[in-house]
Each structure stands twice: as C-alpha cells, then as structure tokens.
C-alpha angles and dihedrals in degrees: 000000000000121000111257130181137193119212132201129198114224118197119223136184117203128184107254095196136260132295116212122200127178125209121192120220121215125171128170103187127187114197115244116244094257092061119085122238121279114256103157129013112219104181145324118220127190122197113190124195139169106234099181141006140178137179125218130162093349091307124118119211120189142162119230122201124194118191112204117201119185121191120198143151128231128221118282092005134098093198110117110231124208130192122186134194130171122211121202127205131182113211138175131201130194111234127211116271120268132040102335130182127190112243098180143350109199125175118198129182112243098187142329131200125187129185136171108242087186138340089280102033131070128190121203126188126176147124138235125203117209114204116201117193115196135189126206118214121206143155124252121197125214140161115268097177143005127201134187136023091071090286120185114202135192118205138195127200118237133196114196144155102274094177137011120198118190132183134171121202134172129224121206115205124194122187142149112234114206120205094204132237093273094058123083116250117273122253097180141327112262099180136011126185124181125192128171111232140175092032120182138156140192137185116246120180094330094315129102119236112205118195137174146110133271110225113208120195115189134178115198135189118238143151120259126176091354095305139088118275143160130234128196121214134181129204137175126208117192120221139184133175139173112234122196117221110180114247095350114172134200094251095053118112110240132205122188123185120184123193134174114245102180143346120198116192117194120186120235116208119215127213090276093055092251125131111227099141130061120198105219124206110180133173127205128196114216116195111192122184127179121197122201111205118205132186125221134171112220133186112255097172138008142173139170123238088211108040139029110257136209115207133188120207135197135194114242118207108204130173133194132214117299113268110218126225134184122192135176127211126184116214125190127192141155128231119198134197105214101190106037143035119244127237101188146336118248102184144337132204142157137218128199127222139169092031111184133177129198138166114237127167095344090309134107112233117200117185139165147129123291112210109202124199128184120182109207140169118235121220087260089062095248117134117238136183119224115201135189137164123210131174121234135191131189127186128189135165126245129185123259096006119171132175091249093061119111120231127199114187137177128184135193136174116245134184102009105194125183142186133192098244094178144356090281105015135086124199112211127196119188133182114214118205113203115190134170144105141267120221109203111220125192130189113204131174115236136163120272098176142001136192133183129219099227094180092063103057116177113256110209115180096187136059097211137023138179124246127184106219125199128222114275091016114144116244087212092061090046091052092046091051093048098041096241137107130272091231091054092053093046093049096044093051100035091241121163099186132056092227124065113243093199144003108289145153114255132201109223114203116203116225130189 
C-alpha cells in the first residue's frame, strides 16, 4: 500500500512589532477680543485621539486630533479662564508585508510647554507619539493523518483561531445637558472628561448589538456670591448600535472595546442671557472583534514498523481567544500647597501614563505612572492646580500563563475622592480600573512531511523479544525503538496506560 498523507492548514496571527510615529504640536494663539488678558498661567492640557483610520495596500492612513486646553487667570479676577483649540493631522504608516491587521493605535502625549508671549498671545509646543501595534496573519501546514507502509502515528489535539473578524464603527451622540435651576449659570467649560461605562453586547440574528452609556464629567467656571467659582457636573447618555460582523456565529468569541473620540460642548443662551444648557455632540469608536476557535488533531510523531522513515517537523504557533480580565487598585496620596492655605477643593482627577504589562512568575504585572491633579481655591480666592506623580504596580495571578502569551491592557482612574486633611494639604484616594485580555499562545512541534526508505526494509528474525522498561518511560518510544505498535505492547503486557508506572520486564511482539 502506497504512503498517503492528509494535510491541514492552520491559521496563525503573530505580533509583527510596533510602529512609532511622532507628531510635533505647535500653536501660536492670539486671544479673541472677548477673553481677558493673561495674568497667570495655571496649566496646559493636551488630549490626543485617533478619530479615523483605514488600511489599503499595506499602508495605514489615520487622522490624529489633539485638543489643547489652556487654563489661566486674568488680573483682578478669580474666574478661571479656559481657551481650547483642536489641531488635526493626517498621517500614513507603512505596514509590514503580508496580511496585516491593526491591533491598536494609541496616541500618548510626550510633553507640552505653554508660555505667555504677551498678555494676548500664547505659545504652545509639544509632541505626541502614536504607537501602532500590528499582527501578521499567515497559514501553517502540517500533517493530520498518514496511511500505508504500516505507519504508526501519534497525534495531539489543537485549538486555534481559525478566523478573526474585525469591524470598527462610530456612534454619534447628540444631547442637551441641563445644569438645573439650582446651579449658577455657566461662563465656560474648564474641563470635560468622557468615559464609556456599563458596556454590554449581544448577538441578534447574526448582528451584534452594542449598548452602554457615555459618562460625561464637566467642570465649569461660574460666579457665586460675587466671586469666581467652579462647579462640577455629571451626565450619562445611553447609546446602542447594531454592528455587522460578516459571517459571525453564536459560538464565536467576541471582544468589544468602546472609547470616546471627541466631545463638543456648545453653550445655549436663554432669554435672560444665561447659559444653563449645553448642546453635546459626542463621538464613540466601537472596535468589535470576533474569534472563531477550531479544533484539529495533528501528527506530532510517526514511524513505520516495516521501513526506516525520515520526518520533517515544524513549530506551530497557535493562539486561542482572548481571555478578559478586570482588576481594581486603590491608590492614596497627599498633595500639599507649601506657600498658601487652602479654602476649598473644586475638583480632583487623575491621568495614567507609561502603562506597561509583563508576565512574571505566573502573574500579570501592570505598572505605570499616576498623574494626580487637584484644583483648589486659596484663601485669597485665587484658583490653583496642585500636581503630583506617583508610580503604581499591581500584580495578579492568572491560569496557564506563559511568557509567549500576549497581553492587552487599558487603565483608567475612577472615583477620585478627596478630603482637606490640613490647612494646606489634600488627601486623594483613587480607584484604578485595569481591563484587558490575555491571548494564550502555544508553540508545538508537529510533522510537516514524512518519507520512507523502501529499499531498506527492517529484517526481524524473531516474533517476540524481551525489553526491560523503566518507570515513567513512554510506551510510544519503546514501540518506535522496537519497530512495533503501541497497541501490540499494551495488549501483550496487559497495560492500561501508555506510560510505565514502575520498572518492569516487557514482552515486545514484532508485527509486519
């Protein structure tokens, strides 16, 4: 009987590295006539975001937006002023050759400097780094069965990503946000933070329904009791959208990541000239990925009881569906004002930078830098921003971790609470939410080809021989060495396991 083989193609997706692109920020800003002169700069914040992207012919094109927000105070006034400008950049990046998918596009601010050139002119310089993580998809071929020439085969089961379906959609939200009659009228928005919360999804008739809420935290400048003040407000806007993922099935593993792209707040003036309503236009980016997991049994070893064999092996890199995780870490710190006493705290928030993830000793280690901000009012009535950076680290175990596994992690600061712990000190307590997924990756050696040397047939001159087996020795290796089958050894010696439990004498039958 001729030697015949069956082959199976196994898909694999391997990280192909990161592409780093830097974008400089330059803004020469002249204050409009309706803004007062600059007396004291408080802080300049830059929020970068990727608002659109597309891939064509191994080239990534994307649009980067950088919102610049400058806080300052004018002379003889305690009202905090805020000017905003958004810069847009169109960029392209060459991707690695082959079938490439984008895993992540993450812009981070490197630095930002702001100075007042004059009382009416502000100069901003900074830089944003965009990190692009890519994944290369390719096919790997291996033997799934071998027939003829008295072949004995050993197989291993594999679970792998047979298909990956990815789709990015955008949700536009429009809503009018009312301050309420008990709140003072708005002068201008000083800070706006948007975070998608309460996310969920379900599959309906082959389409994916994504639901959740967009939480909007704003801090606005106002006048209270004849002096400048600040008021925080919180709103939630629900959203839902049907997303089409081609050929998605009920058994597919699904991963949905929602992120806020932009939030434009426009004031609405009432008949008295007061601003108590904000018209909100927000945009969300919804990244949906479906993973189809398949099972296959592949040949990891083979030999013939009749002829010498030559085998070629290959290492298969396979990965499963991402396993999600969600962890909380509470961080506490104190921020002090060394040259003035504090009257009250307006608001507190935290940003996270330099987030890194590693696998150490079967644990996931997430670390980074927590940037704490507390906006206070001094006894003089002047607003002031207290800042402090502190490193954090969080470790947690996860089953079946290996150094080859891929980790995707995100972190955000939730529930920043504060207390005035002294005349010039603020105690800040922050809950960090760390979410992401682990993709378990395995590298296993399997056979890619086999050939037999038909002109060198084994010549056995006996029907049975003795073999002294050692404890923990594999019956497969014994059969391979003696040119017989595993089943024949098991049957002849009344064995029930394919590994010897103790030292023992074995009867080795010879088959042809």
